N, C-alpha and C positions, 0 to 999 in steps of 0.2 A: 623458373616457373614456366610452364607451357603458355602459349598465347591463347588462353581460353577466353571467349567472349563472355560479357555479362549475361546474355541470354542463355548461353550454354551452362554457366554456373548455376543460374536459377533452375534450369531443367535438372541439373545434377542434384541440387538440393532436394527438389521435389521427389526425385527417384529414390534417393537415399531414405528420406523420411517415409515414403510409401512402404519401403521394405521393412522399416523399423516399427511401423504402426502397431502390429500385434504385440510386440514387446512393450511398447509405450503404454498400451492399454493395461497390460499385465502389471507394469510398475505402478501405474496410477491406482489400480484397484487394491494393490497391496498397501500403498500408503494410505489410501482412503479408509481401508478396514482397520488400520492401526494408528489412529490419530494420537498425537502427543501435543500437549499444551506448550506454551512459550517457555523456553529455556529447559525444557524436558525432552527435547526431540532426539534423544540418544539413539533409539532404535532406528529412526528415520535416517539419521546421520550415518550410522554404520551400514545400513542397507544400501544407501546411495554410494558411499565410499567403496564398498565391496564391488558393486556393479561397475563403477567407473574404473577401478583397478583391473577388473576382468576385461574391460574394453581396451586396456593398454594405456590408460591415463594414470596420472600420479596426483590424486587429490591431497590437499593440505587441510588437516582438521583444524578448526578454530577452537579457541578455548571454550570449554563447556560443550556447546553443540554448534552445528553448522560446519561448512567446508567450502573450500574454493579450489578450482582446478584450472590450470593454464593449458591452452591448446595452441600448438604451433611453437616454433622456436622463439627464443627471446627476441623481441622486436629490436632490441639494441644491436643485436648481431646482424640484423638485416637492414637496419636503417628504416624500419617501418613503424607501425603504430600498434598500440594495444587498446582493444575495446572491451568494455565490461558488459556483462549480461547478468541480471539478478533475478532470482526466484526466492520464495519464502517457504518455510517448512512448517510453521506451527498451526495447530488446530484450535478450535474454540471450545469453551466449556458449555456446549449446546448439545442437547439430546437429539440424536438423529431419528427421524420418523419416516424416512423414505421407503423402507421396506425393500431396498435393493439387495440382491444376493451378496454383494460385497460391502454391505453397510458396516458402520462402525462396530467393532467388537469390544469397545471400551465405553461402558455406560456413562453417559453424561458428557461425552466429548465427540466432536464431529468436525470434519472439514467442510464447514458451512460457509466459508468465504472463498473457496476455490484454490486454496494454496496447494492442494495436491495436483491440481491442473497446472498451476504455474511451475511447480517443481518438476513435474514430468515433462512439460514442454521444454524447460531448460535442459533437462537431462537429454532429451532427444536432440536439441540443438547442439549440445556438446559432442554427442556421437557423430552427428552429421558433419560438424566442423572438423572432427578428427579424420573422418573419411576424406574430406577435401584436402586436409594437410597431408595425409598419407599419399594422395595422388598428386601432390605438388601444386594444388589449386587454391590454397588458402593464402591470400595476400596480406594477412594481418595476424597479429597475435591476439588471442581472445582469453579473457578470464571470466569463467562462470562462477558466480557467487551464490551459494545456497545458504541463505541467511536465516537464522533463527529469530523468533520473538518479534514478529512484526506487529502482533496484536496487543502488545503491552507497552507501558511507558515506565522507565526509559526503554526504548526498543533495541532490537538486535542490530539495526543499521549502525548506530553509534559505536557499539562495541566492535562490530566487524571493521569499521573504518579505523578504529584505534589499533586494530591488529594488522593493518596494512593492506587491506584488500584493494584499495585504490592506488597503491603505489605503482607508478608507471602507466596507469590507465588514463586515457585522454577523454573518453566519452563513456556513458553508461546508459543502458536501455532495460526496460522491464515491461511486463504485461500484467494486467489485472482483469480477472473474469468480469463479464458484464452480462448477467442473466436476462436483461431486457433487450439485448441485441442478438440477432440471429447468428448462428454459427456460420462461419465463412465471411463475416463482416468484422471490420476493425474500426473502433471509434477513436479518433484522434483530435487533438486540439492544441494550438499554440498558446503558450502562456499558462496561467493557473488552471489546473484540471482538478485538483483537490484542495482542501482548505487546511489551514492551521487548526490545531485542535488542542485546547487547554481545558483544564478542569479547575473549578473553584468552589470553595465552601466559605460562607460567611456565617460566623457565630455571633449571635446577638444575646446580650445578657443585661439583667437589671436585678433589683431586689425581689421582684415578684409581689403579688398581693391579690386582693379580692377584686372581682370584676365590677363590684358596685362602687369601687373607689379607684378608678384608673388614674385619677389625678395625683394619687399619692405614690405612684411607682412608675417606672418606665414600662410602657406597654410593649412587650416583646413581640407578641403576635401581630399587633398593628404595624410595628416597625418592619417586621418581616414582609407584611403585605405591601408596604411602600417600596421595599427593595425589589420585590418580585415584579412589580409593575413599572416602577420608575427607572430602574437601572438599565434595562434594555433600551428604553426610550432615550435616556441620556446618551448612550453610546451612539445612537443614530444622529446625534447633534455634535458630539465631540470628535467623532472619527468620520472620515470620508465615506459617504454612503456607497460609493463605487467600490469600496473594499470588500463588500459582501460580509460585513460583520453581523454575526448572529449569536445572541446570548439566550440560551434556552435552559430553563430550570427542570431538573429531573427528580428532585427530592426536597421535601420540606418537613421539618420535625419541630414540634413545640407543644408542650403541655399534654395533660390527660383529662383534666376536669373542665366542664363547661363554665364553672363559676370561679375559676382561679386563673389569674394571670401568671404564667410560668416565669421562672427566673432565668431561663435560657431557651434558646431555640436555634435552628440553623436552616439554611437553604443552600442547596448544591446544584451545580449545573455545568454546562460546557459552553465555552466560547469558541466559535468557528470564524475563520477569516480567510479571504482569498488573496489578501495583499500582505506581503511581508513587512512593509513599513508600518502599516496599521497594526499588525500583529505585535511588533516591537513596542508600540505605544500603549497597547490595550491594558496591560496590568496596572500601569500607573493611573490611567484614566479611571479604571474601576475602583481602585483604592481611594482616590480623591472623591469620586462621585458617591461612593457608598457612605463615606463619613458625612458628606453634606446632606444626603437623603434622610438619614436618621437623626441628624442633629437636633431637630425640634422635639424629639420624643424621649429624651433623657435616658438613653440606653447606650451601652458600650458595644463595640463590634470588634471582631478579629477576622481578618481575611487570610485564608490559606489558598494561595494561588499557585497552581502547579503548571509550569510551562511544559507543553507537550511537544508537538512537532510543527515545523513550518509548513506552508503550502507547497505542493508539488507544482513547480513552475517549469513547464516544458520549453526548452530552447528551440527557436524556430528551425534552424538547420537540422536539428535532431529529429524533429517532427517530420520534416520533409524526407529525411532518410527512411524513417519508419514507413511513411506513406508510399515512397517509391518501392520499398521492399515488398509491401503488401500487394501492390499492383503487379510486381514481377512474379510472385510465387503463389498468389491466391487468385487474382483476376483484376481487370481494369476497374471494376465497380466495387472493389472490396472495402474501400475507405469511406467512412461516413463521419460527419462532424458530431462529436459527442458533447453532451452538456457538462457544465461544471458540477462538481459534487462538493457538498460541505463535509463529507467524510474525510478522515485523516488517513495518511499513508506515509510510513516512515522512509520510503524511498526518497522523500524530500531531502533527507540529510545528505544523500549522495550528491544531489543537485546543488547543494550549497558549496560543494567543492569543485565539481567539474560539470560541463554541459551534458545534457542527456534528455531523455523523454520517457514517459510512461504512456502506454495506450491501452485501450479497453478491448479485450478479446471477446467477441460474441460467443455465448455458450447456450443460447436458447435454440431449441429445436424449432425450425420454421413451422408456424401454425400451432405450436404447442404453448403451454402456459408460460407466463412471466413470473419470476420470483424476485424477492428482495434478498440481498445477502444477509447472512447470519441467521437464516431460518433453518429449523431442523428438517424441514421437508424439501429443501432445495435440491434440484436435480440438474446437473450440467450435462450437456450433450458431449459425449466423449470424442466426437470428431474434432472438437476444438483443440485437442492435444496436438494432433498432427499439424493443424493450422498454426498453432503457436510455435511449434518447433521449427517449421519452415520459415515463419516470419522472423524469429530471433536469429536463426542462422544467416538468412539473407541480409538482415539489417547489419549484423556484424561485418559481413564482407563489404557491403556498400559503404559503411562508415569507415572502414579501414582503407579502402582504395580512394576515397574522396569523391567517387562518382556522384553520390547523392547530393553534393553541394550544388549541382546544376539541375537537380530535379525540381519540378514544379507541382504544387498541389493542384489536382484536377478535379 
């Protein structure tokens, strides 16, 4: 390999992505206009596979949907490393209301979480890394993982891992759009950046009866009220408050008549948690506490607790790698400290196997409106695509040659 300096590689990455930018916008608009929900991303998978093959790469299709592609020679042949980069393919069952000329052509579905941006940035990084490899300037093997089904549980990360996408991979990196941060900025954080996310439903039952005689039956509605108010409070005393545990109810159902105590009812919600150890304990604490809360009211309960995903916990050296890459190819002021989110992200499953990090890619037009994710009217600044491609490509190179281990967050 030629003795190319790090700064020269950074400039080379920026030049390649600049030349690719019109193509990347075209790719993103195609994906955006043809959204596909989780595990149904067949068209998106074929489209990307065809374009990667046309670029001289050899993608491997995953079972169902999704694909992975290696760039560079087998690291075992060179005595070097392999780094993973991950994007996600699926859209949401949300009606798009942006009015954009390339808006969703599929009624009721939209890329309202920015996965089209993630995917296109990863596609751009793949082509950029291939250009480096063709020039003898790629010091590392890279695997780009285009993962399906991030928005559902069980998610696509687990099935992709089961199909070997992490075999031989030492570290892994990903981006997530952040519509509250300006384009050209990257939000990073060491440690937990997203939360574990579980769902639970508690069914409450009794014989039912007349509201004039509550003492003759178990009062399902009253018991539900106690669960709704007391269970979140109990968690705040049974689990470490530093764990960021949050139980929020989203649905409650019971009865139809004002003068009848129903025989059954239910309450459903989500549990979020920023600490993996507290997450492991939460289900048992909720089961024990729910029984104790309703014990005085003569009702029976049944808990359906669905374990979701762990928190995304960014490894420190991986964050420093991302930060160093951002400063190299975006600018010295590109990195900002991002807040923790109680949202879930199945990238967490990769980080239970190998070190890595996820950072937030700014997608807001400076001076423009802020949006929340999963809204039908959300608009992402397309300049973020090239920013993301440059960032992912540079991060892979830095992670591979180990230079970022000496980087410092500034």
